[in-house]
N, C-alpha and C positions, 0 to 999 in steps of 0.2 A: 637073817637079815644081812643083805649086802652093801654094808656101808662103804667098803672100798670102791665098788663101781660107782656108787653115787657121787664119792669125792672125784673120782675121775672124770665123770660127765660134767660135775660143777667146774672142774679145772679147764676142760676142754671149752665149754661155753664162755668161760672167761678168757680163753685165747691163752692160755699159760702152758708152758711146756713143765714136765716135771723138775727140770732144774731150775726154772724160773719159780715155781711155786716153792721148791726147796730152799731157794736162797733167800726168798722173802721170809722164811720161818726160821732161818739158820740151822736146817737140816740137810741131810744127804739126798741126792736124787735116788739112790739105791732104797733109803727108807721111806720115801715117798711112794716108789714102785712096789714095795712091800705092803704098805698100808692100802694102795689100789687094788693089789691082789689078793687081799685079806690074809696076808700071811703074817703080818703083825698088826696089832692093835695098838693106836696111839693112846698116850695118858689123856685124861679129860682135859688138862690144860692144853696139850698140843691139838687135840680135836677141836677145842673152841677156838683157837689160833688159827687153825686151817680154815674153819668155817668163816672167820671174820675177814681173812684174806681173800676168800672166795665170795664175799659180799652176802653172806646170809647167816643166819641163826638157827640153833637148835630145833626150834619149833618149825621153821620152814623147811629145814633140813631133813627132818622125820616125817612132814606130811608129804615130802616128794618121794619118799621111799614106797608109798603106797602106789600101785601102778593105777595109772588113770587109763580109763576106757576111752580108746581111740577110734574103734569101728562100733557104730550104732546101727542096730537093725530095727526093723519096724515094731518090733516087741517093746523097744525103748521108748516109742515115740508116745508123746501125750496129744490128744486129739480134743478139740473143743468145736461144737458145732453151733453156729447162731442162726436159728431159723428166721428170725425177723430180717437181719441183713443177708441172708442166703450166702452165707459162707462157712467153710469149714477149715480151721487151722491145725496143722500138725507141727508140732515143736520137734524137730528132727534130732535136737542134741539135747539129751536131759541136763537138767541144772545148768544151762547155759547162762543164767543170771551171774554166775560165778565167773565167766570168761568175759573177754573183751567184745564179743560179737555174738549175736543170736539170730541164728538161722531158723527160718520157718518154711513150710510149704503152705500157701493159700489157695484154696479152691474157691472160686466164685461161681455161683450157679448165674445163669442168665438174668440179668437185671440185680444180681447181688453186689454188694460193696464192702469194703473193709470198714472198720472204725476210724473215724477221722482221728488223727493224731495232731495234737497242739505241737506248736513249734517247741523243738528241744534241742540240746547239745547232740552232736554226732553227726553220723552220714547213714546213708542207707543204699543198698543195691538190690536190684531184681534182676532177674531173669525169666523171660516167659516161657515156660515149657510146653503150654498147650493153650489153644485159643488166642484172644485178643483182649486187653482191658485199655482202660483210660486211666493214666495217672494225672491227678489232680494235685498241683502245687500252687496253694492258695487259690487263684480263680483260673490259672492257666492250665489247659488240658494237653496231654500228650498221649498218643496212641502208641502203645507197646504191643507188637504182634510177637507170635511163636519165633523163638530164636533171637529175638531181641533183648537188649537189656537197658536198665535204666540206673542212674546214679546221681545222687543229690545231697546236699547239706540239709539236714533236717530242721533248720532255723525257720520254717514256714509251715503252715498247715497242710497236710497231705493225707491221701487216701486213694485208694484203687477202687474202680468201679467197672462193671461188666455190662457194657451196652449191646451186647450180641445176644443172640438165641442160642450160642454153645458153652458149655463149661470152660472156664480159664482157670490154669494152674499156674501158679508163681512160686519160685523160689525167692525168698525176700529176706535180706540180711540187714540187721540194725547194730550199729554200734554207736553207744553202748547199748546193751540188751534193753528193749523197751516194750516188747509185745507181751 
């Protein structure tokens, strides 16, 4: 378990030098350096003090030790097809509900439609990867073509529809996660 490098990472995220961290803890810069390089192990009291100065607690600190998956492949994706609405949704980041945003790829067949989202907190962004769709915000319709984007506050009813005779593919990102 590489505790030292995680302490260093937290220190850097907080914009502190080793000297500044040492000063706040009444320790020496050399001792902080030894802890970060796993040469010395702090006492529990010192460890808890370090975490407090760095704005975290043991539970959060040790959950950070797990390496988070950064790159996701198609094997990680979750798919759901809706034959009635004629669309396929691919959740392209596993467990995105625990994050600030949720990206999906939605494929709309000709005549296909996304589910209608009721107004909610947050914002949504989309990028048309293929085809053309109509974004409906309340009753206002916006045509979005391949290579174009859309962005809106999600505080009104909204959905996508494919009124063309070709498949449309959209990268759609919601914050907070809603899909």
